[in-house]
N, C-alpha and C positions, 0 to 999 in steps of 0.2 A: 337601456341598451349597454351603456358603458359599464354598469355594475355587472351585467351578465358576462361581458367579455373578461372583466377582471377575475370573476369567480372561475371561469374556465381556465385562465392562465394559472391561477393558484392551484387548481386541481392537477394540472399537468406537471408542475414543478414539485409536487409533494413527494415524489418518489426519489428526489435527489438530495435535498438540503435538510440539514438539521439545524434548528435554531432555538435560542432562548434569549431572554433579556438580561442585561447586566444593569441593575439599578440599585441605588442606595440613597437613604434619606440624607446622610451626611457623608462628605468626602474629605478626608478619610474619617474613620472612627465610629461609624454607626454600628452599634452592637445589636440592633433590632432587625437588620436586614439579612436574611439567610443567603448563603452562597448557592445559587441555583445550579442544578446539574442538568446538562442537555439530555433530552430524551430522544433516542433514534426515531425518525419518522419514516415509516414504511421501509425499514431496512431490508426486509425480505425481498422487496421489489428490485433490489439492486443486483441480484445475482441471476439474471436471465441467461439461459443456455442458448447458444447460437443454433440456428437451423442448419443442419449438416446433411448434405445429400451426396454420399460417396459415389454413387453410380451415375446419377444424372441430376443436375441442378433442377430444383423445383421451378416450374413455370409459374410466374406470378399471376398471369391472367388479368393484371390490373389495366384499366383503361388509361389512355393518355390524358394529360392534363386538359387538353382540348378535345372534347368528345367528338368533334367533327373532323379531327385530324387523324393521322395514322395511329395505330396501336402503339402503346409504350413498349420499349424493348423488354423482353423477358429477362429473367435472371440468367438464363443460359447465354443470351446475347451479351449481356453486360460482363459476364465472367470472363469472356475471351480477352477483354482489355486488361485484366488483372494479371500481374506477374508476381513471382516470388523473387525476392532480392536476397542474395547471400554474399556476405563478406568473408573472404577466405584468406587464411594465412598458410601458405604452402609448407612452411617449416614446422607447423604445429602438428602434434599427434592427432588431435581432433581438428581438422582444418577449418571447419566453419566457426568463425569468431562471433558473428552476429547474423541474424536473419530476420526478415519481415516481408512485407508486401509492397507493391507499387502499382501504378496504373499508367498505361500508355496514353500520352497526351498529344503526340505527334508521330504518326506512323512513318511518314516519309523521312523525317529527320532522325527517327529512332530515339525519341525523347520519352523518358519515364519519370513521373513525379512520385516522390516518396518522402518518408520522414528522414531528416538529416541525422537523427539519433541512431539510425541503423548504419549509414554509410560514412559518416564522419567519425574517424576513430577517436576514442577517448584520450585524455591526456593532453599532450602539447599540439595535437592537430596534425601530426606527421602521418603521411600515408605509406611510409616505407613498410614493405612486407605485407601490405594489404592488396587483395585483388577483389574486384566486384564482379559477381556472376549473376545471371538472370535465368530463371526457369519460367517457361511459358506454358500456356494451357490450351493446346490445340483442340482438345475434346472436352465439352462441358462436363464437369464433375469428375473427370479423370485425374490421374496423378500428373503433376507438372513435370516437364522434361527440361533438364539443364541444357540450354541452347546457346546462350550468348555471353560474351564478356561486355563489360560496360565501364565507363569512366564518369567520375563526378565532374560536372561542368558548370553547375550553378548552385549556390548555397546561400541561405539567409540565416544569419546568426540570431535574429530576433524571433521569427516565426518557427525556426528550426525545420524548414522545408528544404528539399534539395531536388535537383533535376539531374538525372543520369542520361548519358548518350551511349547507345549501343555501339560498340566498336568492332565487333566481329562475331563469327560463329565459333562455338567450342567443339573441338574434336570432330566427330562424325555427324554433328547436327546438320540436317538438311532442311531446306525450305519445305513447309507443309503444303505449299501451293496457294495461289491467290484465290480469294473467295469471290472474285468477280465472275462475270459471264464468260463462257468459253467463246473463242473466236477462231473459226476455221481458216480465216484469211491470213494475209501476211501480218507480221508483227507490227504493232503501232508504237507511237511514242509512249503511250501508257504502258504497253507491254515492256518496253525497255526500262521505264522507270520502276516497274514492279520487279524486274530482274535485278536491278541494283539495290532494291530495298532489302534491308536485313530482317525487318519484322514482318511477319505474315498476319499477325493478329490486328484487329481494328483499334483505333484510338477512341477514347471516351469523348463524349460531347460535353464541353464545359458549360455549365449553367450559371445563373445569377444567384450567388450565395446570399446577397443582401436582401433578396426577396423572401427568404424563408422566415417563418414565424413559429413561435412556440406552439407545439402541438402538431406540426407537420410530420408526416411519416417519412422515414428514411430507410434506405437499403444499404447495409454496410457489408462490404466484401473483403475477403482476405484469406490467407493461408493460416492454418493453426499454429505453425511454427515447429522447427526442428527440435528434437529432444536433445538436451545438453550432453547426454551420454553418447550420442551418435546412433542410438537405436533407430531402426527403420520404422517410422510411424507414418500413418496416412497424411498426405499433404494436399488433398484436393481442396479446391476453393470452397469456402463456406459463405453463406449469405445469412444475415441477421436482419430481421425487420425491427426497426427501432423507432423511437419518437424523439423529436427535438424538444428537450425539456428546459433548456436554458441557453441564453446568449450572453456571453461575458465579455467585458472590456479588459484591456490591459494597457497601461500607460504607453509603453513603447510600440505596441501593435495597433492601437486604436480601439474604436468602439466595437468592431467586429473581430475579436481576437480568438474566441473559442466558441464552439458549440458543445453542449453537454447532452448526453443521452442517458437512458436507463440501461443501456446494453453493457455487458461485462464480457469482453472478448479475450481470447488467448493472446499471448505476446506476439505471435506471428501476424496478427492483424494490423500491427503498427505499420504505417505507410500505405495501407490499403485504401481504396476509394470509397466514398460515401455518395450515393446517388439519391435523387428525389424519386418519387413514385413514377414520374414521367421519364426517368432514365438519364437525367442530366447530372454531371459530376459537380458537386457542390462542396466537397471537403475531403480531407485526408485524416484517417484515424492516427492517433499518436498517444504517447505516454508523457508524463512529466520528465522522467528520465528512463533510459532503456533498462528494462528488467524482465527476466524470465518468470518472475514469481508474482507479478501483479497484473490485473486485467487492463485491457485497453478500453478506455471509456471516453476520452476526449477527442474532439475533432477540430482541426484547423480549417477554417473556411478557405476554399480554393482561391478566393479573391486575393489572399496574401501571397499567392504563387504567381500571379499574372506577370509581374516584372521578371521573375526568375525564368519563366518559360520563354518570354520575349528575348531575354539575354542569351538563353541557350539556342534559340532559333537563329540569332545573329552570329552564332559561331561559338560563343561561350569560351571558357578556358579549360584546358585539359586538367589543370589543377587550380581551382578558384582560390582566391586569397582567404586562407583560413586564419582566424585571429590567434596570435600568440599572446596570451595574457594570463593574469592571475585567475585561478579557478574559483576563488571565493571560498569562504568557510575555513580559512587558514589564519595563522597568527598575523596580527596587524590589521585585520578587517573588522568592521563593526557588525556585519551580518553573518550569521552561520550559513553553511552550505549543506550539501548532501552528505549524510553520514550513514554508512551501511546501506540497508535497503529502504530506510524510511526517508521520505521526502515530504517537506511541507513548503508550500509556496509562500512568498511574502504576503502578509495580509493586505488586502485592498479595502479602502474605505469609500463610502458613498453617502451622500446627503439624503437620498431618497430610496424607498424600497416599496415593493408590493408584497403583501403577505402578512399573515398573522396566524396564531395558533400552531406554531412549530415549523412554518415554512416562510421563506423570504427570498425574493428576487431583487437584486440591487441595480440601480442605475444612477446616473450623475456621479460617476467615480471622481475622486480627487484626493488631495492630501491637505489642502488649505480650505477651511470652512469659516463661515461668518460666526461671530460671537453668539448670535441668537439661534444657532442651530438647535432644533428641539431634541435631536438624538444623533448618534453616530453609528451608522451601519457598517458592518465589516464582514469579510468572508476570506477563507483560505481553503486550499485543497490539500488533502493528506493522501499520500500514496505509500503503501507498503507497511502501515502500522499493524503490528500483530494484535489479535483479539485480546482484550483485557489490559493492554498497555496503558499506564497512567498518562493522562494528558492534562496539562496545566495551561490555562490562559491567564497570564499575569499582566495586570495593568499598572502603569506608572503615570503620574501627573507631575510634570516639571521635575522629574527624577524621584518623586516620593511614591513608594509602593502603596497601591490602593487595595488593601486586603479585602474589603467588602465587595469590591467589584470583580475580583479575581475568582477563578473557579478551577476545581480539580475534578476530573471524572475518568472513568475507564472507557477505553475505546471499544465500541461495539458496532462499528459501521463497515467492517470489512476492509479489503485491501485498497479500496479507493473510495473517497467520498468528499463532497463539498460541505464545509461547515459554514453556515451563515448565521449571523447573530447581530446584536445591537447593544450599544452602550447608551442607556437612557437615564433620565433623572426625573423624580416626581416633581421637581421644581419647574414651574412653567417656563422659566428662563432657559431651561435645558442644562446640559452638563457644564461645569465650570470651564472658563476659558483657560488656555495654556497649551502646552505640548503634551499630548497623550502618546504613550508608547505601549504597544502590545507585544508581548513575547509569548511564543507558543513553544512549550516544552513537551517532548514525547519520550517516554522511557528514561527520564532523568537527564536528557540533553536538550539544550536550546536548539531548536530546529529552524525557527524563522522569527523575524521581528520587523516592526514597521512603526512609523510615527504619523500622527495626524495633528494638525495645527488648528485649534479653535480660537478665532479672534486674534491670532498672532501670525506673523510670517517670518520664516527664518532668513538669515542673511544669504546672499548669493554664494556660489561655490568658488573655491580657489585652490590652486595646487602650488607646492613649493618644495624645496630641498630635494632636488633631483640627484640621483646617483645612477651609475651605469656599470654594467658587467656583461659577461658573455654567458654566464650560467646562474642558476638559482642556488643559493646556499641552503643548508638545512634549517637555518633560522629565517628563511624567506627574505634574505637580503642579497645583494649582488656578490657574485663569486667570479674569480678570474678577471684579470685586467684586460681591458680592451686592447686589441692588436689588429694589425693589418692581416687580412686573410681569415678572420673569425667568421664562422658560418651563421651566427646569429648575434643579436645584441638585445639586451633587456634594459628598459628604462624604469627606474623606481622613483616614486614621488609620494609625498604626503598630501592629503587633501582635507578640506574643511567645507562645511556648509553644503554638502551634497545631498541633503535629504530629499529634495524635489527633482533631482536628476533622473531622467528616464533612459537616456542613451549615452554611450561612450564610443568615441572613435579617436584615432590618432593618425598623424601624418609624419613621415620622416623625410627630411630634406638633406640633400648632398650638395655642398657648395652652392647653396641658395636655390636649388631647383628641386621640386617635389620628386621624390624617388619612390615612395610607397605610401599608399593610403589604405587604412584598414577598413573593413566593413563596419557598419554600426552594430553594436552589441547592446544587449540589455545591461543597464548599470546594476551591479549587485554588491557594491561596496559599502552601502549605508551612508550615514551623514559625515563620517570622518574616519581617518585611519591612514593606512599605507597600502598602495597598490602598485602593480607593475604591468607594463605592456612591452611588446617586443616586435622584432622583425627578423624573418629568415633571410639569409643571403648565401645560397648554396655556392656561389662563385667567390665568396669571401669579401669582407669589407675592404674597400679601397682607401687609399690615402685621401685626405681632405677633411673638410669641416662637415660634421654630421649633426643634425638637430631634430629633436622630437617636439612635436606640438600636440598638446592634449586638448580635445574638444568634448565638452559636455553639451548634449542636445544641439550639436552643430556649431557651438560657439567656442572659440578658443579661450581657455582659461589659464594657460601657462605653457612655457616653452623653455628648453635648455638643451645644451649639446656638448660635444667634445670634438677634438681634433686628432686625427691619426696622421703620423708622419713616417 
């Protein structure tokens, strides 16, 4: 029975991952072991077209998960909870800066769950000049109508999910009418509540994302996306029937961090809802980074948004605390960041895997492994690599380049793919102990790097040598002296031993009392280097003693400050 289940799982993930083995007789210096080249596995299956019904959405006709219960909602029913999210810059010639989809999660409170990559502006996180607008879908399959303004009220920097609150109606937009039963009698309390409600469309029913298994069918909804030129293109809701082919972990987000599917959707699907066959909301479609040119293929489980939705229901903030910090991939950092339209995630390592013959699904993720580990499994995701681009996977052991274990190949997996592989050794004792570093190069540039520790453990993290300023210099150091009335402050520091750090946060104290605490963000600085964090103060810095405290994974690792007079 167990063997049958494993074979089924392997067949389902075959459409997503490409893998091969990295093995050498001697490390380094074996001239007998060729450098293997990954072979695309079922690459054609990665480009499925979505099901589009411009006039009326297809009725799924699927039965409910419980045959004895009511019928599952049709695609037309589910589509009414889908909205189009547009970020507008009124001063721009083409006013739409970004666009995507969202899903109503609380009708009475006017709450919409979406991808933060759409609604949180790039750069320093400032919202100045940005307006968020929402287009709703009163008729199944019809064109969305721009009806509401909205504000960002909750945001998570790790899952990159966000919650919007509808704040008013736009222009001449009028209510479409309640979908409840008509009542010829006097108005009730429910009628009064409906009159105060801004949204006429229903909210999605949130399901249990942790109950999903590989192979489960999914229904992915969203709008195709506005054309960058401003051309008038059809924007009716699309529905794509997909399969859950992978569940991935992430250190900062936990074991249930990503769902992967074989679907390849247009950019406007980002932020859109993912439903089970029974009509329960279990995820939000997203990209690694916002891009008009790459497909939407990843899903964030809705469980990662539960706290966000709860905070928004409790009132939320009109402008949640957006982190002011180093963007990564710049001078002084150990890890590269996003360069152009090509994005590669930091390689993740795991002790165990399921799969062989070109496919591999990892579990038991980590960075520190026992000395007798038989192999080292790893994976990374590539978004936006052009066809034919040279890809290099370069291995180093304790700083020494491992030529026999490294590989070079041309990219043939399309605009999005998960690469899964393993570092193995014919020696029964497994790969040699030490610090293994994997670098991923695409088109001649270092895109991602990560370390794994076999039989050794790095020292704990520390920070030192603080410096402060009000702006960032061209050399990524502090610029402009601190002064009373400054509207922001940046704290620069050196760090060491941060290989195993997963999350970064910081707190700012004024005269000994906590004044600001950042949200937790994913650590992207690598093991050592220089980093900076900051705080906005629109009312200007006041006189007194200011202090920054840096926390790695919730533990303070250093502090320093300055005094303004």
